[in-house]
PDB file of N, CA, C and O in Angstrom:
ATOM      1  N   UNK A   1      89.625  81.973 103.313  1.00  0.00           N
ATOM      2  CA  UNK A   1      89.072  83.304 103.247  1.00  0.00           C
ATOM      3  C   UNK A   1      88.770  83.631 101.797  1.00  0.00           C
ATOM      4  O   UNK A   1      89.525  83.266 100.896  1.00  0.00           O
ATOM      5  N   UNK A   2      87.670  84.317 101.581  1.00  0.00           N
ATOM      6  CA  UNK A   2      87.234  84.621 100.230  1.00  0.00           C
ATOM      7  C   UNK A   2      87.265  86.127  99.984  1.00  0.00           C
ATOM      8  O   UNK A   2      86.976  86.925 100.876  1.00  0.00           O
ATOM      9  N   UNK A   3      87.614  86.489  98.777  1.00  0.00           N
ATOM     10  CA  UNK A   3      87.656  87.898  98.387  1.00  0.00           C
ATOM     11  C   UNK A   3      86.227  88.433  98.360  1.00  0.00           C
ATOM     12  O   UNK A   3      85.326  87.791  97.821  1.00  0.00           O
ATOM     13  N   UNK A   4      86.028  89.619  98.948  1.00  0.00           N
ATOM     14  CA  UNK A   4      84.724  90.258  98.970  1.00  0.00           C
ATOM     15  C   UNK A   4      83.930  90.010 100.239  1.00  0.00           C
ATOM     16  O   UNK A   4      82.900  90.651 100.448  1.00  0.00           O
ATOM     17  N   UNK A   5      84.381  89.092 101.100  1.00  0.00           N
ATOM     18  CA  UNK A   5      83.684  88.822 102.351  1.00  0.00           C
ATOM     19  C   UNK A   5      84.300  89.633 103.480  1.00  0.00           C
ATOM     20  O   UNK A   5      85.476  89.994 103.434  1.00  0.00           O
ATOM     21  N   UNK A   6      83.482  89.918 104.501  1.00  0.00           N
ATOM     22  CA  UNK A   6      83.916  90.705 105.639  1.00  0.00           C
ATOM     23  C   UNK A   6      84.347  89.771 106.770  1.00  0.00           C
ATOM     24  O   UNK A   6      83.671  88.786 107.064  1.00  0.00           O
ATOM     25  N   UNK A   7      85.483  90.093 107.401  1.00  0.00           N
ATOM     26  CA  UNK A   7      86.049  89.267 108.462  1.00  0.00           C
ATOM     27  C   UNK A   7      86.448  90.125 109.652  1.00  0.00           C
ATOM     28  O   UNK A   7      86.746  91.312 109.518  1.00  0.00           O
ATOM     29  N   UNK A   8      86.447  89.492 110.819  1.00  0.00           N
ATOM     30  CA  UNK A   8      87.016  90.082 112.022  1.00  0.00           C
ATOM     31  C   UNK A   8      88.295  89.311 112.309  1.00  0.00           C
ATOM     32  O   UNK A   8      88.259  88.099 112.523  1.00  0.00           O
ATOM     33  N   UNK A   9      89.419  90.007 112.315  1.00  0.00           N
ATOM     34  CA  UNK A   9      90.720  89.377 112.529  1.00  0.00           C
ATOM     35  C   UNK A   9      91.264  89.874 113.859  1.00  0.00           C
ATOM     36  O   UNK A   9      91.311  91.078 114.113  1.00  0.00           O
ATOM     37  N   UNK A  10      91.676  88.935 114.706  1.00  0.00           N
ATOM     38  CA  UNK A  10      92.228  89.287 116.012  1.00  0.00           C
ATOM     39  C   UNK A  10      93.677  88.828 116.069  1.00  0.00           C
ATOM     40  O   UNK A  10      93.988  87.659 115.840  1.00  0.00           O
ATOM     41  N   UNK A  11      94.554  89.776 116.381  1.00  0.00           N
ATOM     42  CA  UNK A  11      95.982  89.493 116.511  1.00  0.00           C
ATOM     43  C   UNK A  11      96.289  89.298 117.991  1.00  0.00           C
ATOM     44  O   UNK A  11      96.035  90.188 118.803  1.00  0.00           O
ATOM     45  N   UNK A  12      96.828  88.148 118.338  1.00  0.00           N
ATOM     46  CA  UNK A  12      97.203  87.873 119.724  1.00  0.00           C
ATOM     47  C   UNK A  12      98.646  88.302 119.936  1.00  0.00           C
ATOM     48  O   UNK A  12      99.545  87.885 119.205  1.00  0.00           O
ATOM     49  N   UNK A  13      98.854  89.134 120.939  1.00  0.00           N
ATOM     50  CA  UNK A  13     100.197  89.614 121.225  1.00  0.00           C
ATOM     51  C   UNK A  13     100.680  89.138 122.577  1.00  0.00           C
ATOM     52  O   UNK A  13     100.060  88.277 123.201  1.00  0.00           O
ATOM     53  N   UNK A  14     101.778  89.696 123.024  1.00  0.00           N
ATOM     54  CA  UNK A  14     102.343  89.330 124.316  1.00  0.00           C
ATOM     55  C   UNK A  14     101.486  89.873 125.453  1.00  0.00           C
ATOM     56  O   UNK A  14     100.825  90.902 125.318  1.00  0.00           O
ATOM     57  N   UNK A  15     101.512  89.171 126.556  1.00  0.00           N
ATOM     58  CA  UNK A  15     100.859  89.592 127.801  1.00  0.00           C
ATOM     59  C   UNK A  15      99.362  89.833 127.626  1.00  0.00           C
ATOM     60  O   UNK A  15      98.801  90.720 128.269  1.00  0.00           O
ATOM     61  N   UNK A  16      98.717  89.062 126.772  1.00  0.00           N
ATOM     62  CA  UNK A  16      97.273  89.162 126.603  1.00  0.00           C
ATOM     63  C   UNK A  16      96.806  90.286 125.706  1.00  0.00           C
ATOM     64  O   UNK A  16      95.602  90.521 125.596  1.00  0.00           O
ATOM     65  N   UNK A  17      97.725  90.990 125.059  1.00  0.00           N
ATOM     66  CA  UNK A  17      97.365  92.085 124.169  1.00  0.00           C
ATOM     67  C   UNK A  17      96.653  91.532 122.936  1.00  0.00           C
ATOM     68  O   UNK A  17      97.088  90.535 122.360  1.00  0.00           O
ATOM     69  N   UNK A  18      95.561  92.180 122.535  1.00  0.00           N
ATOM     70  CA  UNK A  18      94.842  91.761 121.337  1.00  0.00           C
ATOM     71  C   UNK A  18      94.530  92.976 120.478  1.00  0.00           C
ATOM     72  O   UNK A  18      94.080  94.006 120.980  1.00  0.00           O
ATOM     73  N   UNK A  19      94.772  92.846 119.193  1.00  0.00           N
ATOM     74  CA  UNK A  19      94.471  93.898 118.231  1.00  0.00           C
ATOM     75  C   UNK A  19      93.359  93.381 117.332  1.00  0.00           C
ATOM     76  O   UNK A  19      93.479  92.295 116.764  1.00  0.00           O
ATOM     77  N   UNK A  20      92.287  94.138 117.194  1.00  0.00           N
ATOM     78  CA  UNK A  20      91.123  93.707 116.432  1.00  0.00           C
ATOM     79  C   UNK A  20      91.024  94.502 115.140  1.00  0.00           C
ATOM     80  O   UNK A  20      91.059  95.733 115.153  1.00  0.00           O
ATOM     81  N   UNK A  21      90.898  93.790 114.020  1.00  0.00           N
ATOM     82  CA  UNK A  21      90.759  94.411 112.707  1.00  0.00           C
ATOM     83  C   UNK A  21      89.470  93.895 112.088  1.00  0.00           C
ATOM     84  O   UNK A  21      89.271  92.684 111.989  1.00  0.00           O
ATOM     85  N   UNK A  22      88.596  94.801 111.672  1.00  0.00           N
ATOM     86  CA  UNK A  22      87.369  94.412 110.981  1.00  0.00           C
ATOM     87  C   UNK A  22      87.424  95.017 109.596  1.00  0.00           C
ATOM     88  O   UNK A  22      87.526  96.233 109.440  1.00  0.00           O
ATOM     89  N   UNK A  23      87.355  94.157 108.586  1.00  0.00           N
ATOM     90  CA  UNK A  23      87.448  94.666 107.228  1.00  0.00           C
ATOM     91  C   UNK A  23      87.045  93.632 106.204  1.00  0.00           C
ATOM     92  O   UNK A  23      86.659  92.511 106.536  1.00  0.00           O
ATOM     93  N   UNK A  24      87.145  94.033 104.956  1.00  0.00           N
ATOM     94  CA  UNK A  24      86.779  93.199 103.825  1.00  0.00           C
ATOM     95  C   UNK A  24      88.039  92.787 103.079  1.00  0.00           C
ATOM     96  O   UNK A  24      88.925  93.608 102.844  1.00  0.00           O
ATOM     97  N   UNK A  25      88.115  91.521 102.709  1.00  0.00           N
ATOM     98  CA  UNK A  25      89.242  91.039 101.912  1.00  0.00           C
ATOM     99  C   UNK A  25      89.058  91.575 100.497  1.00  0.00           C
ATOM    100  O   UNK A  25      88.067  91.262  99.836  1.00  0.00           O
ATOM    101  N   UNK A  26      90.014  92.385 100.029  1.00  0.00           N
ATOM    102  CA  UNK A  26      89.873  92.962  98.692  1.00  0.00           C
ATOM    103  C   UNK A  26      90.778  92.305  97.668  1.00  0.00           C
ATOM    104  O   UNK A  26      90.475  92.311  96.475  1.00  0.00           O
ATOM    105  N   UNK A  27      91.905  91.731  98.130  1.00  0.00           N
ATOM    106  CA  UNK A  27      92.817  91.053  97.203  1.00  0.00           C
ATOM    107  C   UNK A  27      93.483  89.884  97.914  1.00  0.00           C
ATOM    108  O   UNK A  27      93.739  89.927  99.117  1.00  0.00           O
ATOM    109  N   UNK A  28      93.754  88.844  97.143  1.00  0.00           N
ATOM    110  CA  UNK A  28      94.494  87.698  97.665  1.00  0.00           C
ATOM    111  C   UNK A  28      95.745  87.513  96.827  1.00  0.00           C
ATOM    112  O   UNK A  28      95.678  87.407  95.603  1.00  0.00           O
ATOM    113  N   UNK A  29      96.880  87.475  97.496  1.00  0.00           N
ATOM    114  CA  UNK A  29      98.165  87.247  96.855  1.00  0.00           C
ATOM    115  C   UNK A  29      98.670  85.866  97.270  1.00  0.00           C
ATOM    116  O   UNK A  29      98.093  85.255  98.169  1.00  0.00           O
ATOM    117  N   UNK A  30      99.728  85.359  96.640  1.00  0.00           N
ATOM    118  CA  UNK A  30     100.222  84.025  97.011  1.00  0.00           C
ATOM    119  C   UNK A  30     100.603  83.886  98.489  1.00  0.00           C
ATOM    120  O   UNK A  30     100.483  82.800  99.055  1.00  0.00           O
ATOM    121  N   UNK A  31     101.057  84.962  99.113  1.00  0.00           N
ATOM    122  CA  UNK A  31     101.515  84.837 100.501  1.00  0.00           C
ATOM    123  C   UNK A  31     100.754  85.710 101.498  1.00  0.00           C
ATOM    124  O   UNK A  31     101.053  85.651 102.691  1.00  0.00           O
ATOM    125  N   UNK A  32      99.781  86.519 101.061  1.00  0.00           N
ATOM    126  CA  UNK A  32      99.072  87.387 101.996  1.00  0.00           C
ATOM    127  C   UNK A  32      97.681  87.744 101.500  1.00  0.00           C
ATOM    128  O   UNK A  32      97.334  87.541 100.337  1.00  0.00           O
ATOM    129  N   UNK A  33      96.888  88.291 102.442  1.00  0.00           N
ATOM    130  CA  UNK A  33      95.569  88.840 102.138  1.00  0.00           C
ATOM    131  C   UNK A  33      95.628  90.343 102.368  1.00  0.00           C
ATOM    132  O   UNK A  33      96.316  90.803 103.279  1.00  0.00           O
ATOM    133  N   UNK A  34      94.917  91.108 101.557  1.00  0.00           N
ATOM    134  CA  UNK A  34      94.836  92.551 101.717  1.00  0.00           C
ATOM    135  C   UNK A  34      93.428  92.903 102.195  1.00  0.00           C
ATOM    136  O   UNK A  34      92.443  92.577 101.531  1.00  0.00           O
ATOM    137  N   UNK A  35      93.336  93.571 103.350  1.00  0.00           N
ATOM    138  CA  UNK A  35      92.069  93.957 103.949  1.00  0.00           C
ATOM    139  C   UNK A  35      91.838  95.447 103.767  1.00  0.00           C
ATOM    140  O   UNK A  35      92.775  96.239 103.863  1.00  0.00           O
ATOM    141  N   UNK A  36      90.601  95.829 103.506  1.00  0.00           N
ATOM    142  CA  UNK A  36      90.211  97.238 103.468  1.00  0.00           C
ATOM    143  C   UNK A  36      89.338  97.497 104.682  1.00  0.00           C
ATOM    144  O   UNK A  36      88.255  96.926 104.810  1.00  0.00           O
ATOM    145  N   UNK A  37      89.812  98.363 105.579  1.00  0.00           N
ATOM    146  CA  UNK A  37      89.006  98.787 106.714  1.00  0.00           C
ATOM    147  C   UNK A  37      88.448 100.162 106.368  1.00  0.00           C
ATOM    148  O   UNK A  37      88.481 100.564 105.205  1.00  0.00           O
ATOM    149  N   UNK A  38      87.937 100.887 107.356  1.00  0.00           N
ATOM    150  CA  UNK A  38      87.314 102.180 107.059  1.00  0.00           C
ATOM    151  C   UNK A  38      88.265 103.158 106.383  1.00  0.00           C
ATOM    152  O   UNK A  38      87.923 103.755 105.362  1.00  0.00           O
ATOM    153  N   UNK A  39      89.464 103.325 106.952  1.00  0.00           N
ATOM    154  CA  UNK A  39      90.348 104.382 106.467  1.00  0.00           C
ATOM    155  C   UNK A  39      91.665 103.906 105.871  1.00  0.00           C
ATOM    156  O   UNK A  39      92.421 104.717 105.337  1.00  0.00           O
ATOM    157  N   UNK A  40      91.952 102.632 105.946  1.00  0.00           N
ATOM    158  CA  UNK A  40      93.270 102.183 105.493  1.00  0.00           C
ATOM    159  C   UNK A  40      93.217 100.729 105.042  1.00  0.00           C
ATOM    160  O   UNK A  40      92.227 100.030 105.257  1.00  0.00           O
ATOM    161  N   UNK A  41      94.299 100.291 104.416  1.00  0.00           N
ATOM    162  CA  UNK A  41      94.463  98.895 104.014  1.00  0.00           C
ATOM    163  C   UNK A  41      95.478  98.227 104.928  1.00  0.00           C
ATOM    164  O   UNK A  41      96.443  98.851 105.371  1.00  0.00           O
ATOM    165  N   UNK A  42      95.249  96.961 105.201  1.00  0.00           N
ATOM    166  CA  UNK A  42      96.146  96.170 106.034  1.00  0.00           C
ATOM    167  C   UNK A  42      96.443  94.871 105.318  1.00  0.00           C
ATOM    168  O   UNK A  42      95.548  94.262 104.733  1.00  0.00           O
ATOM    169  N   UNK A  43      97.691  94.441 105.358  1.00  0.00           N
ATOM    170  CA  UNK A  43      98.080  93.162 104.775  1.00  0.00           C
ATOM    171  C   UNK A  43      98.349  92.170 105.893  1.00  0.00           C
ATOM    172  O   UNK A  43      99.013  92.493 106.878  1.00  0.00           O
ATOM    173  N   UNK A  44      97.823  90.948 105.731  1.00  0.00           N
ATOM    174  CA  UNK A  44      98.018  89.894 106.717  1.00  0.00           C
ATOM    175  C   UNK A  44      98.622  88.692 106.018  1.00  0.00           C
ATOM    176  O   UNK A  44      98.077  88.203 105.028  1.00  0.00           O
ATOM    177  N   UNK A  45      99.743  88.215 106.531  1.00  0.00           N
ATOM    178  CA  UNK A  45     100.421  87.061 105.947  1.00  0.00           C
ATOM    179  C   UNK A  45      99.624  85.790 106.187  1.00  0.00           C
ATOM    180  O   UNK A  45      99.052  85.594 107.259  1.00  0.00           O
ATOM    181  N   UNK A  46      99.593  84.935 105.183  1.00  0.00           N
ATOM    182  CA  UNK A  46      98.914  83.648 105.327  1.00  0.00           C
ATOM    183  C   UNK A  46      99.631  82.764 106.342  1.00  0.00           C
ATOM    184  O   UNK A  46      98.995  81.954 107.017  1.00  0.00           O
ATOM    185  N   UNK A  47     100.942  82.912 106.454  1.00  0.00           N
ATOM    186  CA  UNK A  47     101.696  82.107 107.422  1.00  0.00           C
ATOM    187  C   UNK A  47     101.327  82.475 108.856  1.00  0.00           C
ATOM    188  O   UNK A  47     101.336  81.609 109.731  1.00  0.00           O
ATOM    189  N   UNK A  48     101.001  83.750 109.115  1.00  0.00           N
ATOM    190  CA  UNK A  48     100.573  84.163 110.454  1.00  0.00           C
ATOM    191  C   UNK A  48      99.218  83.560 110.805  1.00  0.00           C
ATOM    192  O   UNK A  48      98.974  83.210 111.960  1.00  0.00           O
ATOM    193  N   UNK A  49      98.343  83.437 109.824  1.00  0.00           N
ATOM    194  CA  UNK A  49      97.051  82.794 110.061  1.00  0.00           C
ATOM    195  C   UNK A  49      97.238  81.304 110.344  1.00  0.00           C
ATOM    196  O   UNK A  49      96.548  80.738 111.192  1.00  0.00           O
ATOM    197  N   UNK A  50      98.165  80.677 109.636  1.00  0.00           N
ATOM    198  CA  UNK A  50      98.387  79.237 109.794  1.00  0.00           C
ATOM    199  C   UNK A  50      99.017  78.901 111.148  1.00  0.00           C
ATOM    200  O   UNK A  50      98.687  77.876 111.744  1.00  0.00           O
ATOM    201  N   UNK A  51      99.918  79.754 111.637  1.00  0.00           N
ATOM    202  CA  UNK A  51     100.610  79.435 112.887  1.00  0.00           C
ATOM    203  C   UNK A  51      99.823  79.876 114.120  1.00  0.00           C
ATOM    204  O   UNK A  51     100.199  79.516 115.236  1.00  0.00           O
ATOM    205  N   UNK A  52      98.753  80.636 113.957  1.00  0.00           N
ATOM    206  CA  UNK A  52      97.911  80.988 115.089  1.00  0.00           C
ATOM    207  C   UNK A  52      98.145  82.364 115.667  1.00  0.00           C
ATOM    208  O   UNK A  52      97.535  82.705 116.680  1.00  0.00           O
ATOM    209  N   UNK A  53      99.009  83.175 115.062  1.00  0.00           N
ATOM    210  CA  UNK A  53      99.197  84.546 115.540  1.00  0.00           C
ATOM    211  C   UNK A  53      97.942  85.382 115.306  1.00  0.00           C
ATOM    212  O   UNK A  53      97.648  86.298 116.074  1.00  0.00           O
ATOM    213  N   UNK A  54      97.214  85.069 114.258  1.00  0.00           N
ATOM    214  CA  UNK A  54      95.969  85.750 113.920  1.00  0.00           C
ATOM    215  C   UNK A  54      94.846  84.726 113.857  1.00  0.00           C
ATOM    216  O   UNK A  54      95.061  83.587 113.444  1.00  0.00           O
ATOM    217  N   UNK A  55      93.646  85.131 114.267  1.00  0.00           N
ATOM    218  CA  UNK A  55      92.459  84.305 114.067  1.00  0.00           C
ATOM    219  C   UNK A  55      91.453  85.126 113.278  1.00  0.00           C
ATOM    220  O   UNK A  55      91.286  86.319 113.532  1.00  0.00           O
ATOM    221  N   UNK A  56      90.789  84.500 112.333  1.00  0.00           N
ATOM    222  CA  UNK A  56      89.839  85.201 111.469  1.00  0.00           C
ATOM    223  C   UNK A  56      88.476  84.537 111.563  1.00  0.00           C
ATOM    224  O   UNK A  56      88.349  83.319 111.442  1.00  0.00           O
ATOM    225  N   UNK A  57      87.442  85.377 111.785  1.00  0.00           N
ATOM    226  CA  UNK A  57      86.071  84.880 111.821  1.00  0.00           C
ATOM    227  C   UNK A  57      85.242  85.673 110.823  1.00  0.00           C
ATOM    228  O   UNK A  57      85.339  86.899 110.788  1.00  0.00           O
ATOM    229  N   UNK A  58      84.428  85.003 110.008  1.00  0.00           N
ATOM    230  CA  UNK A  58      83.555  85.744 109.089  1.00  0.00           C
ATOM    231  C   UNK A  58      82.453  86.459 109.862  1.00  0.00           C
ATOM    232  O   UNK A  58      81.986  85.979 110.895  1.00  0.00           O
ATOM    233  N   UNK A  59      82.050  87.603 109.347  1.00  0.00           N
ATOM    234  CA  UNK A  59      80.979  88.386 109.989  1.00  0.00           C
ATOM    235  C   UNK A  59      79.725  88.251 109.157  1.00  0.00           C
ATOM    236  O   UNK A  59      78.691  88.825 109.501  1.00  0.00           O
TER     237      UNK A  59
END
């Protein structure tokens, strides 16, 4: 993932639950990415992306 690009991130939960986040990567830290959506910031751990809890697609 690159800083400044827009991504759609989907969090897979229990029983088919999915949470969709669309935002821009604004900062990259050693262990997480910081996303800016319309009204708030969200942090996503790199380990969650690696293990498959989250999937990220560029828009």
